[in-house]
C-alpha positions in Angstrom: 13.7 20.9 25.1 11.4 21.6 22.0 13.6 19.0 20.0 13.1 16.4 22.7 9.3 16.8 22.7 8.9 16.4 18.4 11.3 13.1 19.0 8.9 11.4 21.4 6.0 12.6 19.8 7.7 10.9 16.2 8.5 7.9 18.2 5.2 7.8 19.5 3.7 8.0 15.9 6.0 5.4 14.7 5.0 2.9 17.5 1.7 4.1 16.7 1.2 3.0 12.9 2.9 -0.2 13.4 0.4 -0.9 16.2 -2.3 0.1 13.9 -1.1 -2.4 11.0 -1.1 -5.3 13.6 -4.5 -4.8 14.3 -5.6 -4.2 11.0 -3.9 -7.3 10.0 -5.6 -9.4 13.0 -9.1 -8.2 11.9 -8.6 -9.0 8.3 -7.3 -12.5 9.0 -8.5 -15.7 10.5 -5.8 -16.1 12.8 -6.5 -20.0 13.4 -6.2 -20.5 10.0 -3.4 -18.3 9.5 -1.4 -19.6 12.1 -1.7 -23.3 11.4 -0.1 -22.1 7.3 2.4 -20.3 9.0 3.7 -22.8 11.7 2.8 -20.2 14.2 0.9 -21.6 17.5 -2.4 -19.4 17.4 -2.5 -17.8 21.0 1.5 -16.7 20.2 0.4 -15.3 16.8 -2.8 -13.5 18.8 0.2 -12.2 21.5 2.3 -10.7 18.6 -0.5 -9.2 16.8 -1.4 -7.5 19.8 -0.2 -4.3 20.8 -0.7 -4.3 24.3 1.4 -7.7 24.6 5.2 -7.6 25.0 5.4 -10.4 22.0 6.8 -9.1 18.7 7.0 -10.5 15.5 10.3 -11.3 14.0 11.6 -10.5 10.5 11.0 -14.1 9.8 7.4 -14.5 11.0 6.7 -10.9 9.3 8.0 -12.3 5.6 6.1 -15.7 6.2 2.9 -13.6 7.1 3.0 -11.4 4.2 3.8 -14.2 2.0 1.0 -16.6 3.2 -1.9 -14.1 3.1 -0.4 -12.0 0.3 -1.3 -8.6 2.3 1.3 -6.2 2.9 -0.1 -4.2 5.6 2.6 -5.4 8.4 5.2 -4.5 6.0 3.6 -1.2 5.4 3.1 -0.1 9.0 7.0 -1.0 9.2 8.1 0.7 6.6 6.2 3.4 7.7 8.2 3.9 10.8 11.3 4.7 8.5 9.5 7.2 6.9 8.9 5.0 3.6 5.9 3.4 1.8 5.5 -0.1 0.6 4.4 -0.9 -3.0 3.8 -4.2 -3.5 4.5 -5.5 -7.5 2.3 -8.4 -8.3 3.9 -11.3 -9.8 1.5 -11.9 -12.7 2.9 -9.6 -15.2 -0.4 -7.6 -16.3 -0.6 -6.0 -19.6 -2.3 -3.2 -19.4 -1.9 -0.2 -21.5 -0.4 3.3 -20.7 -3.9 5.0 -20.9 -5.5 2.4 -18.6 -2.6 2.6 -15.9 -3.4 6.3 -16.1 -7.4 6.0 -15.8 -6.6 3.5 -12.7 -4.3 6.4 -11.1 -6.8 9.2 -11.5 -9.5 6.7 -9.9 -7.7 6.4 -6.7 -6.6 9.9 -7.2 -10.6 10.8 -7.2 -11.5 8.4 -4.3 -9.1 10.1 -2.1 -10.4 13.3 -3.0 -13.7 12.4 -2.3 -13.1 10.9 1.0 -11.3 14.3 1.7 -14.1 16.0 1.1 -16.3 13.9 3.1 -14.4 14.1 5.9 -12.6 17.1 5.5 -14.6 18.8 8.5 -13.8 16.2 10.9 -11.7 15.7 13.6 -11.7 12.1 14.1 -11.8 9.7 11.3 -12.6 5.7 11.9 -10.0 3.2 11.9 -11.9 1.6 9.1 -12.1 4.4 6.9 -8.6 5.4 7.7 -7.4 1.9 6.6 -9.7 1.5 3.8 -8.3 5.0 2.5 -4.6 3.8 3.2 -5.5 0.4 1.0 -6.9 3.2 -2.0 -3.5 4.8 -1.4 -1.4 2.3 -1.6 -3.2 0.3 -5.0 -2.7 3.7 -6.2 1.1 3.7 -5.7 1.1 0.1 -6.9 -0.3 1.3 -9.9 2.4 4.3 -10.7 5.2 1.6 -9.9 3.8 -0.6 -12.7 3.4 2.1 -14.6 6.9 3.4 -14.4 7.9 -0.1 -14.8 6.2 -0.5 -18.0 7.7 3.0 -19.2 11.0 1.6 -18.6 10.4 -1.9 -20.2 8.8 0.0 -23.3 11.3 2.6 -24.0 14.6 0.7 -24.4 14.8 1.1 -27.7 13.0 3.1 -31.0 10.7 0.4 -31.7 8.8 0.0 -28.0 9.1 3.9 -27.8 6.7 4.3 -31.0 4.8 1.7 -30.1 4.0 3.2 -26.6 2.8 6.4 -28.4 0.3 4.3 -30.8 -1.2 2.5 -28.2 -1.3 6.2 -26.3 -2.9 7.5 -29.3 -5.4 4.5 -29.9 -6.7 4.4 -26.6 -7.6 7.7 -26.7 -4.8 10.1 -25.9 -5.7 13.7 -26.6 -3.2 15.1 -29.3 -2.7 18.9 -29.0 -4.1 20.6 -32.1 -6.5 17.9 -33.1 -8.6 18.0 -30.1 
């Protein structure tokens, strides 16, 4: 019996994550304008983003909305149902040093830590704050994905590895014994 209860809880949490993503997406965007850009009638789009309505987004509509807005909120909510997290990789090739990426990762982790300290004793976290923290976490994940990608691209031979080491030392990485 207990296994069935936990399964129902899991289903409820899954459903709640996508519903929350739909609400956050709808609050963030002008649905009238978005409807015309994505070739979906405005009222139909409102209904599909409203968890109280029986209408649901199709995979093609989900992809179109994500592409038009460059906002991965809906995809992240859907993937969370599968216990996965989306990490959007920017199309532009950002040329950032490894030290910069490491510092940005620390910055995002610090923002989340500060929020945890601020809201640690609270039993309730407002939806806007929760959405802000999720966005910060996604920025951190994207940054780490880009860092891994940079490491893979830079370490395909000995010369890129030496270049990466020079970048790290030149950007202030402490060297054991010299710091």
